[in-house]
N, C-alpha and C positions, 0 to 999 in steps of 0.2 A: 495433515491428519486427513484431511478430506478425500483426497486423491488417493490416498491408500486405502480408507475405507471402500471407495467406490470399486479399486481393484480387487480387493475382497470380496465384495459383493458381485463382482462380475465373475471371478474364479468359482464362486458358488452357485451363481445361478439365480440369485436373489434379488427383490426389487427392481426389477430390469425397466420398468417404467421410469422416466427419469423425473416425472412430477411427483411420483410417489417416493423416490429417492431423496428428492429434494427435502420433502416434508420430513422423512425420517432424520436425514444427517445434518440437515441445517436449520430445520424449524423447530425441530424438538431437541437432538442431542447436542448438537454446537448451542443453542440458543442457552438450555438450560445450565449446561456445565460450564460456558463459558462465566456465568455468575461467580460461579465457585473459585475461580483461579485467583490466585493472589494479585493484589494491585501493587505494583513496584514503578515508580516512574523514574526516569533518567533525571540525573543532575540538572538543574536549570531548565527543567521543562515548563514549570509554570510561566516564567518570565519570557521565555521563547514564545510560548504560545502567544502571550500576552502581545507581545512586539509584531505579532501578526494577525492581530485581532480584527483586521480590517473586512470589507466584503468580498474581497478576491482570495480569502485563504480558506479551504475547504479542509475537512477530516475526511478522508475516504477510507473505509475499513471492510474488512470481510466478516467484522462482527455486526450484531444487532444493533442499532442505533441507539436506543434509550440506554445501555449498560455504557456506552462510549461516552454518551452525554453525563452519566452519573460521573465518569473518571474526570472530566473537563470540570465537573464541578468541585470535585476535591482539588483540583488544582488552583480553582479561584478561591477556594477557602484558604490554600497556602499564601495567596496574595495579600490575603486581608483586605480584600476590596470586591464587596457584593456587587456584582454587575460585570465586574471586569471582563469577563469573557461569556458573558449573556449572548452576544450576538454568535461567536464562535459555537455555542452548543447548538446553536439552531442550523448550523453549517456542517451538519454529520451527514455524511452518506453512509449509510451501512449496507450490508449485504452485496457488496461490490464484486464479488465471485472472481477477485483475481486470479484465483488457481485454475480456472476452467480454461483448458486449452482446447480450440478448435479450430483443425487446419481447414474444414469444410466449409466455414462461416464465411460469406463473402465479405464481411466488413473488416476483415484481417488479410485477406488474400493478397492484398498489395506489399504486405510487408514480408520480411524473410523468415523461412519456415524455421531456422534455428541460429543461435550465436554460439559462436566457439570461443571460451574461455580458455586461454592457457593456463595450464595447471589442473584444469577441471576433465575429467576422462569422460564426460557424457555432454550432449548440446543442452543449453539453454533454450526454452521456447516461448518466444513472444508473442506467440498469436493467441490472445486472450480476448476475445470479442466482448464480453461484458464490460470489463475493465476498460476496454478502448470507448466504449459507448458513454459511460459515466463520464470519463475525462473528456471527452469530445464535448458534452453538453455543458460541462463546468467552464471550458475554455472560451465558449460564448463567441465564437467567431475569431479569436485571437490566434495570431500564427504560432506554431507549436514551440517556435525558437523563444516563445515569450513566455512559456509555461515551465514552471520549475517544479518538479515533484520530489518529495523527502521521504526516504524510507529506510528501514534497517535491515531489508533482505533484497538484495539484488533481483533473483529471480521471481520472485512475487510481486515485489513493488516496482522495480524499476527498468527491468527489461522489457517491456511494453513501451512505457515512455520513451525510453532511449530510441528505439526501434522508429518511434513516428516522429522523432526530431525534438523532443522535448529536453530541457537541462535537466539532470537528475543529480541528486545529494544522497550520499551513501552515508547516513548516520551510524557510524560501527563502533563497536565494541570489541572487547577482547576475544570474543567467539567468533567473530567474521572471518570467515575464509581468506586466506591471503590472496585466492584468485580473483575474488570479488573486489577487494581494495585495488590490487594491481589494475585490473580492466576499468574500474571506473575512474579512477585516477588518472589513467593514461588516455581517456577518452575525451576530446576537446570541449565537449557538453557535459563533462561528468567531475563531480568534486567530491572527496571524502572527509568527514570531520568526525572527530571522536569527542568535541564538547560543542554543545548544542549552543553555546555564546556565539560561537562563530557563524551561525548560521544569518544572523542579520546581514555580515558584511559580505557572505558569498553570494546572497540573493541580490543586494542591492547592488553590489560593486561587479556582478558578472555580466 
């Protein structure tokens, strides 16, 4: 919704200053309306997150930090173990701005300008400098091929990590486009799963 809103504002010539636009769309409209959405967890989300509750697992989200921490607290309650996900609640990185594509930013100039997915009639754009800066800081010097990024939307969550050399896992569902599933499953650093219980084996066995 964010990129669409920005295109509408561009077409209308409104809120041209990026700082002002960010305050309107992200710090006000997105922040307060996100809290009104229905919380719906995937099956086995709680135990899967608990399996990766160590210091090397982070939740990187476009949402604000506190609402996501509240969701993790709900998952913790499902486990019936107060404190089981305490560390994970502290390792939430909000406002990752995964959706921001910027070809002019030197941080992503070394990446391909686009990815072509068979079956999709437009390019996927992986040059997302804000998202890259976040992941780069979290990997803490580890080689990219030692980093695993899990997401449910290829374009938003996984196109940038795949382009920089990370391993990616597409957590698919019945609405995931076939071209996303085919592209990720056909890539040597990609994996597609529908059941979150498979994630431990995928991460540890790959």
